[in-house]
Every structure is written in C-alpha cells, then in structure tokens.
C-alpha positions in Angstrom: 93.7 -65.1 79.7 96.9 -63.9 77.9 97.5 -60.7 76.6 97.9 -60.2 72.9 101.1 -58.2 73.0 104.7 -58.3 71.2 105.7 -61.1 73.4 102.8 -63.3 72.2 103.3 -62.3 68.7 107.3 -63.1 68.7 106.4 -66.8 70.2 103.9 -67.0 67.7 105.0 -66.1 64.2 103.2 -66.1 61.1 103.9 -68.9 58.2 107.1 -68.1 56.4 106.8 -67.1 52.6 108.7 -69.5 50.2 110.6 -67.7 48.0 109.9 -70.1 45.2 106.0 -68.9 45.0 103.3 -67.9 42.7 99.9 -66.4 43.4 98.4 -69.6 43.9 100.8 -70.6 46.3 100.5 -67.5 48.1 96.9 -68.3 49.1 93.3 -67.9 47.3 91.1 -65.9 49.1 87.2 -65.9 48.3 84.9 -63.1 49.8 81.3 -63.5 49.6 78.8 -60.6 50.7 77.9 -57.4 50.3 74.4 -55.7 49.4 72.8 -53.3 47.3 72.9 -50.9 50.3 76.7 -51.7 50.9 78.1 -52.5 47.4 81.5 -51.4 48.4 82.1 -53.6 51.8 83.8 -56.5 49.7 86.2 -53.9 48.3 87.3 -53.2 51.9 87.7 -57.1 52.5 89.5 -58.1 49.4 91.9 -55.4 49.7 92.5 -56.3 53.2 93.1 -59.8 52.3 95.7 -58.6 49.6 97.5 -56.7 52.1 97.5 -59.5 54.1 99.7 -61.3 51.6 97.0 -63.5 49.6 98.1 -64.1 46.6 94.3 -64.1 44.7 91.3 -62.8 45.5 88.0 -63.5 44.3 84.7 -61.5 45.2 81.4 -62.9 44.8 78.8 -60.2 45.5 75.6 -58.5 44.0 75.6 -58.6 40.3 74.5 -54.6 40.1 78.0 -53.9 41.9 80.1 -56.5 40.1 81.4 -54.3 37.6 81.9 -51.3 39.6 83.7 -53.2 42.2 85.8 -54.9 39.5 86.8 -52.0 37.7 87.7 -50.2 41.5 89.8 -53.5 42.3 91.5 -54.7 39.0 93.6 -57.1 40.9 90.5 -59.4 41.8 88.1 -61.6 40.0 84.6 -60.9 40.5 81.5 -63.4 40.6 78.0 -61.8 40.0 75.4 -63.0 42.7 71.8 -62.6 42.3 69.8 -60.7 44.6 66.4 -60.9 46.4 63.6 -58.3 46.7 65.1 -56.5 49.3 68.5 -56.1 47.7 70.6 -58.6 49.7 72.0 -61.7 48.3 69.3 -64.1 47.3 69.1 -67.4 45.6 72.9 -67.7 44.4 73.9 -70.2 47.3 74.9 -73.1 44.8 77.3 -70.7 42.9 79.1 -70.0 46.3 79.5 -73.7 46.9 81.0 -74.2 43.4 83.4 -71.9 44.2 84.8 -73.5 47.3 87.0 -75.8 45.6 89.0 -73.0 43.9 90.3 -71.4 47.3 92.0 -71.8 50.4 89.7 -69.5 52.6 86.3 -68.2 52.3 85.5 -65.0 54.2 81.5 -65.1 54.2 79.4 -62.1 55.7 80.6 -58.7 54.7 78.3 -56.1 53.8 75.3 -58.5 54.2 72.6 -57.3 56.1 69.5 -59.5 57.8 67.6 -59.5 54.8 69.8 -61.6 53.0 69.0 -65.6 52.3 72.3 -66.3 54.5 70.6 -69.4 55.7 70.6 -70.9 52.4 74.0 -69.7 51.7 75.7 -70.9 54.7 73.7 -74.3 54.4 75.6 -74.7 50.9 78.8 -73.6 52.1 78.7 -76.6 54.7 77.9 -79.1 52.0 81.6 -78.8 51.7 82.7 -79.1 55.4 84.9 -81.9 54.2 86.9 -79.4 51.8 89.8 -78.2 54.7 89.0 -74.6 53.2 89.6 -72.2 56.1 86.0 -70.5 56.8 85.1 -66.7 58.5 82.0 -66.1 59.2 81.0 -62.3 59.6 78.0 -59.9 59.7 74.6 -61.7 58.6 76.4 -65.1 58.2 77.0 -65.3 61.9 73.2 -64.7 62.8 72.7 -68.0 60.5 75.5 -69.8 62.7 73.0 -71.2 65.6 71.0 -72.9 63.2 74.2 -74.7 61.8 75.8 -75.5 65.3 76.3 -79.2 64.6 77.6 -79.0 61.0 79.8 -76.2 61.9 81.7 -78.5 64.6 82.4 -81.0 61.7 83.8 -78.2 59.7 87.5 -79.7 58.5 89.2 -76.6 58.5 90.1 -73.7 60.4 86.8 -71.8 61.6 86.7 -68.4 62.8 83.5 -66.3 63.9 83.8 -62.2 64.4 80.9 -61.2 66.3 80.2 -57.8 67.9 78.5 -57.9 71.1 74.9 -57.7 69.6 76.0 -60.7 67.1 77.3 -62.5 70.0 73.7 -62.3 71.8 72.2 -64.1 68.9 74.9 -66.7 68.9 74.3 -67.9 72.4 70.7 -66.8 72.9 70.8 -64.3 75.4 70.1 -60.6 75.8 72.5 -58.0 74.3 73.5 -56.6 77.9 74.0 -60.1 79.1 77.2 -60.5 76.8 80.3 -60.7 78.8 83.9 -61.5 78.0 83.3 -65.2 79.0 81.1 -65.9 76.3 83.8 -65.9 73.7 85.1 -69.0 75.6 81.5 -70.6 75.6 80.8 -69.7 71.9 84.2 -71.3 71.2 83.4 -74.5 72.8 79.8 -74.6 71.2 81.1 -74.1 67.5 84.5 -75.6 67.8 85.9 -72.3 66.5 88.2 -69.6 67.1 86.1 -66.8 68.3 86.6 -62.8 68.3 84.1 -60.9 70.4 84.8 -57.4 69.2 84.8 -54.4 71.1 87.5 -52.0 73.0 88.9 -55.1 74.4 88.7 -58.0 71.9 88.4 -61.2 73.2 90.0 -64.1 71.0 88.7 -67.3 72.2 89.6 -70.9 70.8 88.5 -74.4 71.3 91.2 -75.4 73.1 90.4 -73.3 76.1 93.1 -70.5 75.0 92.0 -67.0 75.4 93.6 -63.8 74.3 93.0 -60.2 74.9 93.6 -57.4 73.3 92.9 -53.8 74.3 91.8 -52.1 70.7 93.3 -49.4 68.7 91.2 -46.8 69.8 87.5 -45.3 69.3 88.2 -44.5 65.9 88.1 -48.1 64.6 84.2 -47.6 65.6 83.4 -46.7 62.1 81.7 -48.1 59.1 83.9 -50.7 56.9 86.3 -51.4 60.0 84.6 -54.7 60.7 85.1 -55.7 56.9 88.7 -54.8 57.0 89.1 -56.9 60.0 87.7 -60.1 58.2 89.5 -59.4 55.0 92.9 -59.4 57.0 92.1 -62.5 58.7 90.8 -64.2 55.5 94.2 -63.5 53.8 96.1 -64.9 56.8 93.9 -67.9 56.5 94.5 -68.2 52.9 98.2 -68.0 53.5 98.3 -71.2 55.8 97.7 -69.4 59.4 95.7 -71.6 61.6 92.5 -70.1 63.1 94.2 -68.6 66.3 97.0 -67.3 64.4 95.3 -65.8 62.0 92.7 -64.0 64.3 95.4 -63.0 66.7 97.7 -61.1 64.2 94.6 -60.2 62.5 93.4 -58.3 65.6 96.6 -57.0 66.3 97.5 -55.4 62.9 94.0 -53.9 62.7 94.4 -52.2 66.3 97.6 -51.0 65.5 96.8 -49.6 62.2 94.0 -47.8 64.1 96.8 -46.5 66.6 98.9 -45.1 63.9 96.0 -43.2 62.4 94.8 -41.7 65.7 98.4 -40.4 66.2 98.7 -39.1 62.5 95.3 -38.0 62.0 93.4 -37.9 65.0 91.6 -40.1 67.7 88.3 -40.1 65.5 87.5 -39.1 61.9 89.6 -41.7 60.1 88.1 -44.0 57.3 87.7 -48.0 57.6 90.0 -47.7 53.8 92.7 -45.3 55.2 93.6 -48.6 57.7 94.7 -50.8 54.6 98.0 -49.2 53.4 99.6 -50.1 56.9 98.9 -53.6 57.1 101.6 -55.1 55.1 104.4 -53.4 57.1 102.6 -54.4 60.3 102.7 -57.9 59.2 106.0 -58.1 57.5 107.9 -55.6 58.8 111.1 -56.4 57.3 109.2 -57.3 54.1 107.4 -60.5 53.0 110.7 -62.6 51.9 113.5 -61.5 54.4 114.2 -63.5 57.9 112.0 -62.1 60.9 
C-alpha cells in the first residue's frame, strides 16, 4: 500500500498539454445523469471536468432541466433525455450510446438515484465496449455494475468506479458493515478497473495490484455534491488522456486539497461543493497548463 503524497505525484505527472492544441484535442467529456430531484448535479460534474482541463463538455440529463443547466453553464452542450414516472432517467439509453463516438471520456451516474433505468443505460454503453473511450461509473451506475461484470472486464478503455461504502457493499454483495479497505482491491480485480473506495481515507486500487491511500481533505467534504465534483475532475483528466490510475489519483488529491484549503479559509465544515471548483486548476497545473512542470 502506497501513500498518495507529493512524492507519488511528482513521480507520476499528468500528461503534458501540447501548445498546438484546440478544444477537441484537449479532450471531450460526456457526463450523463441527473434527475428531477437533483438537476444540478451535472453542473458540478461538468464544471469540474472543465476545471480539470477538458476542452469540451457535453451534459446529458433530464429534459426538464436541460434549458436551465444550459443557461447556467453556457460553455457546455446539453442533451435532453426522457425521464420515467419517478423523475429519474428513463428510456433514453440509446441516445447516450449514440454520443459515445463523440467523446473521449464518459462519466455515467452523477445525480442518478435508485429509481433510474441505470441498467438499460449501462447495457447500452457496454454495447460500445470496443470504443476505447474512458468510462467512469458513479452513483446509481455503480449499482448496475454487478450485473455486467463480465462486459466491464472487457471494456477497452480506462475504467474507473467510485463507490462509497454503501455502494461498495452492493458491488461486492456484502453488508455495509463488512466493507473494508481490502475490498477496493477485490473490486478492482473483479471488474478489471481502478476502484476508489471513498471515505475519510480513500483507497485507490488498480487491477495490476497497486493500492494507493489518501487521507482525505477533512469532514467538510462530506457534503452534498462533493462526489459529483470528484467524478467530474477524474472525468476531465480521463478526457485529457490520463490513464485510469493517474486520473483517479490526481482527482482524489486535488479534491482533497481543495477541501483542506476551504477548511482553512472558511471553516472545517459548512463550505459548499461548488466552492471546491475554483481551486482545481491551480492544484492540477500550479504553473499554468502550458508551462513546464
């Protein structure tokens, strides 16, 4: 088990950014999720993707929220999806699948609840397992993962899962009280993925047997929307071309460090998830994205 610290980060830098670039070369991120109950979740994930360096962001979310989200984030494209009678994403699985060829990374799940048609969405995504697109599963999409374990193992691009302990219990078919740090490695092996077990101490396990541990940014990060920000940071780094472990590690560290900064300037609790976002570029690219490290 290796600490995720300054030395590890120095030894594992993020991909350089080509000076001769444009918004497509910078990476195209698609985030699919949200619900009528949590329509703003994708605002957090989408902005986090931009703050992490992605050049283009598309947000696929319930039609009822699409216009409002598009106005709130004019930098992003919005795709309206149908909802079911529970106000969750419904029979729009095919539409998400059609978008995979136009992105470099897909974050599936932020803001989606248990009433969503997550299985149909994930099944459609997995029809594109040879696409090479990076895939991150969050929230309700994690709950659907056990039924598609074999297909996920054959996903051709980087694959990241971001469960909290309750979601890890579902992944590994156990009681929440039985979840332990070692399960991150077990899940990474089962799904051939990089798996984050989120908590006060976050474990980042990869299918090659590597396990990183990060002692989190403090109790202030235990707030609504914090996980949506984390998923977006990692998604943005994946879109930029970072591999699964690199994107997950840098995303966890930047998320935690932004929490520590707010704990010092605001207080140990009481800051908002959206307040994490402005610090992300300076943490990931402290000398500016086009300067030498």
